[in-house]
FIPAVO-867398 format. One record per residue (C-alpha): residue number from 0; y, x, z; residue in three letters. Coordinates in Angstrom, 3 decimals. Layout:
BEGIN
<seq->NUM, c2->Y, c1->X, c3->Z, type->ala>
...
This chain:
BEGIN
<seq->0, c2->-5.706, c1->-17.677, c3->-11.101, type->met>
<seq->1, c2->-3.458, c1->-14.992, c3->-12.598, type->ser>
<seq->2, c2->-4.923, c1->-12.041, c3->-14.466, type->ile>
<seq->3, c2->-1.961, c1->-9.620, c3->-14.373, type->ile>
<seq->4, c2->0.958, c1->-9.760, c3->-12.000, type->gln>
<seq->5, c2->4.129, c1->-7.729, c3->-11.648, type->gly>
<seq->6, c2->7.796, c1->-7.903, c3->-10.870, type->lys>
<seq->7, c2->10.712, c1->-7.301, c3->-13.229, type->val>
<seq->8, c2->14.071, c1->-7.445, c3->-11.482, type->gly>
<seq->9, c2->14.019, c1->-10.603, c3->-9.389, type->ser>
<seq->10, c2->11.324, c1->-12.245, c3->-11.547, type->trp>
<seq->11, c2->7.757, c1->-12.343, c3->-10.277, type->lys>
<seq->12, c2->5.515, c1->-12.539, c3->-13.364, type->leu>
<seq->13, c2->1.899, c1->-13.723, c3->-13.371, type->cys>
<seq->14, c2->0.166, c1->-13.642, c3->-16.748, type->phe>
<seq->15, c2->-2.635, c1->-16.206, c3->-17.039, type->lys>
<seq->16, c2->-4.242, c1->-14.299, c3->-19.948, type->leu>
<seq->17, c2->-3.953, c1->-10.632, c3->-20.900, type->val>
<seq->18, c2->-1.795, c1->-10.232, c3->-24.061, type->pro>
<seq->19, c2->-4.009, c1->-8.682, c3->-26.765, type->arg>
<seq->20, c2->-3.400, c1->-7.709, c3->-30.362, type->gly>
<seq->21, c2->-0.127, c1->-7.354, c3->-32.263, type->pro>
<seq->22, c2->1.263, c1->-10.801, c3->-31.384, type->ser>
<seq->23, c2->0.484, c1->-14.103, c3->-29.722, type->gly>
<seq->24, c2->1.430, c1->-16.623, c3->-27.094, type->thr>
<seq->25, c2->0.531, c1->-16.402, c3->-23.440, type->val>
<seq->26, c2->1.204, c1->-18.593, c3->-20.416, type->gln>
<seq->27, c2->3.246, c1->-16.800, c3->-17.764, type->val>
<seq->28, c2->4.119, c1->-17.966, c3->-14.280, type->glu>
<seq->29, c2->7.725, c1->-17.021, c3->-13.537, type->val>
<seq->30, c2->8.869, c1->-17.735, c3->-9.995, type->asp>
<seq->31, c2->6.206, c1->-20.440, c3->-9.583, type->gly>
<seq->32, c2->6.897, c1->-22.190, c3->-12.902, type->lys>
<seq->33, c2->4.553, c1->-21.982, c3->-15.938, type->leu>
<seq->34, c2->6.152, c1->-21.187, c3->-19.304, type->ile>
<seq->35, c2->4.761, c1->-20.287, c3->-22.730, type->asp>
<seq->36, c2->5.906, c1->-16.875, c3->-23.930, type->val>
<seq->37, c2->5.483, c1->-15.712, c3->-27.530, type->ser>
<seq->38, c2->5.289, c1->-11.963, c3->-27.949, type->trp>
<seq->39, c2->5.131, c1->-9.395, c3->-30.735, type->arg>
<seq->40, c2->4.437, c1->-5.686, c3->-30.320, type->arg>
<seq->41, c2->6.125, c1->-2.923, c3->-32.265, type->asp>
<seq->42, c2->6.003, c1->0.874, c3->-32.144, type->val>
<seq->43, c2->8.142, c1->1.243, c3->-29.003, type->asp>
<seq->44, c2->7.443, c1->-1.871, c3->-27.008, type->gly>
<seq->45, c2->7.478, c1->-5.623, c3->-27.224, type->ile>
<seq->46, c2->9.632, c1->-8.620, c3->-28.197, type->trp>
<seq->47, c2->9.395, c1->-11.682, c3->-25.948, type->leu>
<seq->48, c2->10.490, c1->-15.167, c3->-26.957, type->glu>
<seq->49, c2->11.454, c1->-17.087, c3->-23.834, type->leu>
<seq->50, c2->12.945, c1->-20.580, c3->-23.541, type->pro>
<seq->51, c2->16.451, c1->-19.081, c3->-23.204, type->his>
<seq->52, c2->16.293, c1->-16.406, c3->-25.957, type->gly>
<seq->53, c2->14.478, c1->-13.514, c3->-27.622, type->val>
<seq->54, c2->14.446, c1->-10.166, c3->-25.825, type->phe>
<seq->55, c2->13.140, c1->-6.721, c3->-26.798, type->gly>
<seq->56, c2->11.868, c1->-4.139, c3->-24.338, type->phe>
<seq->57, c2->10.866, c1->-0.486, c3->-24.699, type->asp>
<seq->58, c2->8.121, c1->0.838, c3->-22.397, type->phe>
<seq->59, c2->7.347, c1->4.357, c3->-21.235, type->arg>
<seq->60, c2->4.391, c1->4.682, c3->-18.877, type->gly>
<seq->61, c2->2.887, c1->7.459, c3->-16.815, type->glu>
<seq->62, c2->0.086, c1->7.652, c3->-14.307, type->thr>
<seq->63, c2->1.146, c1->8.355, c3->-10.736, type->ser>
<seq->64, c2->-0.791, c1->10.057, c3->-7.941, type->asp>
<seq->65, c2->-2.184, c1->6.680, c3->-6.847, type->asp>
<seq->66, c2->-3.928, c1->6.288, c3->-10.240, type->gly>
<seq->67, c2->-1.722, c1->3.385, c3->-11.326, type->met>
<seq->68, c2->0.344, c1->3.287, c3->-14.497, type->ile>
<seq->69, c2->4.033, c1->2.960, c3->-13.680, type->his>
<seq->70, c2->6.385, c1->1.909, c3->-16.462, type->tyr>
<seq->71, c2->10.054, c1->2.529, c3->-17.100, type->asp>
<seq->72, c2->11.327, c1->-0.462, c3->-19.080, type->val>
<seq->73, c2->14.639, c1->-0.748, c3->-20.894, type->ser>
<seq->74, c2->15.949, c1->-3.907, c3->-22.512, type->glu>
<seq->75, c2->17.009, c1->-3.386, c3->-26.123, type->arg>
<seq->76, c2->20.686, c1->-3.941, c3->-26.950, type->asn>
<seq->77, c2->21.488, c1->-3.907, c3->-23.243, type->ser>
<seq->78, c2->22.162, c1->-1.440, c3->-20.463, type->ser>
<seq->79, c2->19.560, c1->-3.140, c3->-18.223, type->arg>
<seq->80, c2->16.492, c1->-1.140, c3->-17.252, type->ser>
<seq->81, c2->13.820, c1->-1.078, c3->-14.567, type->trp>
<seq->82, c2->11.866, c1->1.861, c3->-13.181, type->ser>
<seq->83, c2->8.390, c1->2.230, c3->-11.737, type->lys>
<seq->84, c2->7.068, c1->-1.207, c3->-12.734, type->ile>
<seq->85, c2->3.353, c1->-1.511, c3->-12.014, type->cys>
<seq->86, c2->1.089, c1->-4.317, c3->-13.230, type->phe>
<seq->87, c2->-2.128, c1->-5.012, c3->-11.351, type->met>
<seq->88, c2->-4.942, c1->-7.490, c3->-11.483, type->gly>
<seq->89, c2->-4.592, c1->-10.442, c3->-9.134, type->ala>
<seq->90, c2->-5.590, c1->-9.519, c3->-5.592, type->gly>
<seq->91, c2->-5.359, c1->-5.756, c3->-6.211, type->glu>
<seq->92, c2->-3.048, c1->-3.466, c3->-4.362, type->glu>
<seq->93, c2->-2.063, c1->0.095, c3->-5.058, type->ser>
<seq->94, c2->-3.749, c1->2.635, c3->-2.819, type->leu>
<seq->95, c2->-0.303, c1->4.165, c3->-2.289, type->ala>
<seq->96, c2->0.970, c1->0.816, c3->-1.008, type->ala>
<seq->97, c2->-1.647, c1->0.949, c3->1.725, type->ser>
<seq->98, c2->-0.619, c1->4.454, c3->2.832, type->ala>
<seq->99, c2->0.052, c1->4.870, c3->6.510, type->thr>
<seq->100, c2->3.353, c1->6.063, c3->7.903, type->ser>
<seq->101, c2->1.650, c1->9.310, c3->8.965, type->ser>
<seq->102, c2->2.203, c1->10.702, c3->5.480, type->gly>
<seq->103, c2->-1.511, c1->11.269, c3->4.893, type->val>
<seq->104, c2->-2.213, c1->11.446, c3->1.172, type->lys>
<seq->105, c2->-4.288, c1->8.483, c3->0.057, type->lys>
<seq->106, c2->-6.885, c1->8.286, c3->-2.648, type->gly>
<seq->107, c2->-6.289, c1->7.585, c3->-6.321, type->ala>
<seq->108, c2->-7.664, c1->4.768, c3->-8.451, type->arg>
<seq->109, c2->-8.589, c1->6.098, c3->-11.858, type->ile>
<seq->110, c2->-7.947, c1->3.562, c3->-14.623, type->arg>
<seq->111, c2->-8.528, c1->3.435, c3->-18.365, type->ala>
<seq->112, c2->-5.348, c1->4.144, c3->-20.339, type->gln>
<seq->113, c2->-6.638, c1->2.258, c3->-23.399, type->met>
<seq->114, c2->-9.592, c1->0.089, c3->-24.419, type->pro>
<seq->115, c2->-12.745, c1->1.987, c3->-25.324, type->gly>
<seq->116, c2->-16.335, c1->2.808, c3->-24.427, type->lys>
<seq->117, c2->-17.413, c1->5.153, c3->-21.641, type->ile>
<seq->118, c2->-19.759, c1->7.606, c3->-23.375, type->thr>
<seq->119, c2->-20.326, c1->10.002, c3->-20.453, type->arg>
<seq->120, c2->-19.864, c1->9.876, c3->-16.691, type->val>
<seq->121, c2->-19.387, c1->13.471, c3->-15.518, type->leu>
<seq->122, c2->-19.285, c1->12.880, c3->-11.738, type->val>
<seq->123, c2->-21.346, c1->11.159, c3->-9.047, type->ala>
<seq->124, c2->-20.329, c1->9.360, c3->-5.840, type->pro>
<seq->125, c2->-19.774, c1->11.845, c3->-3.008, type->gly>
<seq->126, c2->-18.957, c1->14.693, c3->-5.373, type->glu>
<seq->127, c2->-15.871, c1->16.834, c3->-4.647, type->thr>
<seq->128, c2->-13.597, c1->17.401, c3->-7.651, type->val>
<seq->129, c2->-10.539, c1->19.552, c3->-8.283, type->glu>
<seq->130, c2->-7.341, c1->18.336, c3->-9.922, type->lys>
<seq->131, c2->-7.655, c1->18.108, c3->-13.751, type->asn>
<seq->132, c2->-11.469, c1->18.181, c3->-13.720, type->arg>
<seq->133, c2->-12.963, c1->15.877, c3->-16.384, type->pro>
<seq->134, c2->-14.435, c1->12.734, c3->-14.803, type->leu>
<seq->135, c2->-15.360, c1->10.647, c3->-17.860, type->phe>
<seq->136, c2->-15.537, c1->10.875, c3->-21.629, type->val>
<seq->137, c2->-14.307, c1->7.742, c3->-23.360, type->met>
<seq->138, c2->-14.517, c1->6.873, c3->-27.043, type->glu>
<seq->139, c2->-11.374, c1->5.095, c3->-28.180, type->ala>
<seq->140, c2->-9.996, c1->4.675, c3->-31.692, type->met>
<seq->141, c2->-12.867, c1->6.791, c3->-33.086, type->lys>
<seq->142, c2->-11.932, c1->9.748, c3->-30.870, type->met>
<seq->143, c2->-13.427, c1->11.143, c3->-27.691, type->glu>
<seq->144, c2->-10.964, c1->11.381, c3->-24.795, type->asn>
<seq->145, c2->-11.524, c1->13.100, c3->-21.467, type->glu>
<seq->146, c2->-10.281, c1->11.279, c3->-18.396, type->ile>
<seq->147, c2->-9.327, c1->13.881, c3->-15.797, type->arg>
<seq->148, c2->-8.762, c1->13.820, c3->-12.047, type->ala>
<seq->149, c2->-5.048, c1->13.380, c3->-11.217, type->pro>
<seq->150, c2->-5.632, c1->15.104, c3->-7.847, type->gln>
<seq->151, c2->-8.354, c1->16.893, c3->-5.897, type->ser>
<seq->152, c2->-10.641, c1->14.678, c3->-3.888, type->gly>
<seq->153, c2->-14.050, c1->13.155, c3->-3.300, type->ile>
<seq->154, c2->-15.443, c1->10.514, c3->-5.650, type->val>
<seq->155, c2->-15.945, c1->7.567, c3->-3.315, type->ser>
<seq->156, c2->-16.671, c1->4.811, c3->-5.859, type->gln>
<seq->157, c2->-17.797, c1->4.679, c3->-9.482, type->leu>
<seq->158, c2->-16.935, c1->1.379, c3->-11.151, type->lys>
<seq->159, c2->-18.363, c1->2.054, c3->-14.648, type->val>
<seq->160, c2->-21.505, c1->3.412, c3->-16.257, type->ser>
<seq->161, c2->-22.304, c1->5.160, c3->-19.524, type->glu>
<seq->162, c2->-22.180, c1->2.850, c3->-22.525, type->gly>
<seq->163, c2->-19.865, c1->0.351, c3->-20.813, type->gln>
<seq->164, c2->-16.912, c1->-1.042, c3->-22.788, type->ala>
<seq->165, c2->-13.622, c1->-1.123, c3->-20.841, type->val>
<seq->166, c2->-10.184, c1->-2.640, c3->-21.373, type->glu>
<seq->167, c2->-6.802, c1->-1.025, c3->-20.710, type->thr>
<seq->168, c2->-6.291, c1->-0.733, c3->-16.976, type->gly>
<seq->169, c2->-9.983, c1->-1.076, c3->-16.125, type->ala>
<seq->170, c2->-10.840, c1->0.445, c3->-12.753, type->his>
<seq->171, c2->-13.123, c1->3.475, c3->-13.411, type->leu>
<seq->172, c2->-13.439, c1->5.185, c3->-10.014, type->cys>
<seq->173, c2->-11.725, c1->6.006, c3->-6.715, type->val>
<seq->174, c2->-10.930, c1->9.513, c3->-5.487, type->leu>
<seq->175, c2->-10.472, c1->9.856, c3->-1.724, type->asp>
<seq->176, c2->-8.586, c1->12.849, c3->-0.299, type->pro>
<seq->177, c2->-10.768, c1->15.871, c3->0.342, type->ala>
């Protein structure tokens, strides 16, 4: 079972464990074949040691309307780059991917941008919220951070409770269109 999956160029990547910390080795399924990948983080991104060489990548991420983090990735010392890369847990799909052709705006999945602890839940299921309204307060790196609504909508699902520890990318709630 893969934990994180994504696609970079023509490669379909399935991480068997989530990379944590400043460096390590993780098993990755690339196009159906398991390989060990050593990695090391730095200020701008990550270095990957693959069987055919060492490659550096810079990441810039932003949250889209569907609540997912989409990354622009550029390979160091190369002109190669990829846009709008999204990593999801196995079996998940973006709410935007399930949008109908009618153009109806779909809900947004709200996810944690970093590991931390949910100290306050400021909304309840069924509650209507406006764009930029605080939904949660999360303690991360000894600071309190507000997690705000990326769009107006109705809170249809809460996935966390006060006092719960969460990892980067953890699913916090779903906002359905109002």
